[in-house]
N, C-alpha and C positions, 0 to 999 in steps of 0.2 A: 503495500500501499503505501502510494507515495506521500511524501510529508506533504501537508496543505498549510496556508496561511488559516490561522484561527479566526481571524475577521471575516475572510472572503469564500474560504473553502477551495481557493486556487493552489496550485502547485506551486511550493516554494520555487525560487530562483536556483535552489541547488538541486530540487529535483529535475527541474527542467533541463539543467545542463547534464545532469545523469542521464537523462533520456536521450540525449542529442550524442553522448559517447555512445551509448547501448546501438543507436542507428549507425553509427561510424563502424562500430565494431562488426555489428551485422553485414554491412556493404562489406567489409573486409573478408570477413569470414566466406560469405557468400559467392564472390567471386573465385577464393581458392576452390572452395567446393566444386564449384562449376568446371574451374579449369582441371581439377582431378579426376571429375567425372569425365571429362570429354577426353582426356590424353593420358591417365593412368599415374600422372606424376605431380608432386606438391609443386606450389606457386614458385618455391625457394629454387627448386631444381630448374623449372621452366626459365625462371629469370637468369638463372646461371647460364644455361644453353643460349639463350638470346644475346647475353653477353658475348660469349664466346662465337658465336655466329658473326657478331656484329664487329668484333675485333680478333680475326683470324691469328694464332698464334700468340694470343696474350699469354701472360704468365699467372701463375698462382697469388703473387702478391698483388699485382693490378686487377686481378678478377676480384679480390677482398674487398680492394680500393673502391672499385667501380659499383659495388654492391653495397658498400659500407656495412661490411662484416668481418669479424675477426679471421685471420689467415685460417686457424683450423677449421672454422666452419666452411670457409670455401673450400678445403682439404677434403673434408666430409662430403660435400656437395658432388664434387669431382668424383671422388672414390666411387660412388653410388652411380654416376652417370656413366663412368668408364665401365662399371661392371655391368651395365645395361647396354653396352656398346654404342651409346649415344655420342661419346667423343673420344678422341685418342691424344695421348700424351707423347708428345717427342721430346725427347732429351736435347738439350742444347750442346751444340757441337763442341762448343770450347769450356763449358762449365756444366758439368753432368747434373749439377745439385739443381739447376734450373731446366724448367719445362716450359713448352709450348703447347698450347691446348688447340685443339680443332673438333668442331661438331662433325658427326658423320652424316651420310646422306639420310640415315634413318631420322636422326634427329631434327633435318630440315624438314623431313614429311612430316614429323610430329608439330614442327612451330607452325606450320602452314594451317594446322588444325584449332588452333590456341586462340581463345578471344583474348584479345588484349585489353589491357594494357598489360606487357610481359612482366613488368616490376610490380604490378599490382595497382589496384584502383586508388588507394591512400597517397601513394609517391607522386602517382599521374595527377591528383587532383591538387596536391601540395604545390606541384611546378606551376600550377594555373593559377596560384592563389597572386594576389597583388604585392609586391615586396612588403610594404609598410604593412599590412596583414599579417603576413607571413611573420615579420620580426615580431609584431605582438603577440602571437599565438606562441611563438618560440618561448618569450619571456613569462607569458602567463603559465606554460605547461611547466616550464622550469621551476616556478612557483608552488605548482601541485606537487611536483615530482620531490620538492623538497619536504613540504608538507607531510608527504608519503612514507619520507625517510626510505624511498625506493632504491634499490641497486641500480645503478644507472649503466654498470657492465648489460644489462639486459638490451641496452640501446644496440648493441651489435649483433642481437639475434632478428633474422628476417622475422617478418610477421606472420608468414605462413606457419612458423615454429610455434607460435603462441598458442 
C-alpha cells in the first residue's frame, strides 16, 4: 500500500518517485527478457557481441571500458560467448598475453535478430537526455546512493545481471 498524504489521500512524493523507479526497472527487465527469449542470450552477452562486431579485433580491456564493466566481467562474458562459438580470440603476434576478439558468422546471424538497442533501453534513453538533465539526475542519484550506503562497485555490473 503506497504511503499517502493524510489530508488528501494522495500518494506522497516519495511514493510517486518509487513508482517511477519501478517503471524504469520493469522497462529494463522487459527488454532483457525479450532479447533472451528471442535469441537465447542475456542482454550483457548481446551487448558484448555488438561491441566486438562494431570494433573487430578489440582487446579485453577495451571491451570492458566500452561496456563500462570490470575486466573480469568482460572476461567472463567472452568465455561464455567463445564456448558458444559466437566469437573467436586471436592471440596478439607480439604479446601473447593480449587477445583480439572477433565475432563469428553465427554471432552476426544472431545479432540480426536482436531487438535493439544492444546496450539496453536505459543507456540508450540516458544518451538522449539533455546534458543538464543528465547532470542533475547524476547528482540526485549520487545523493540517494549515499543515503542507501550502497556498494558503488555494483555500478560496474551490467544491468542484465541485476
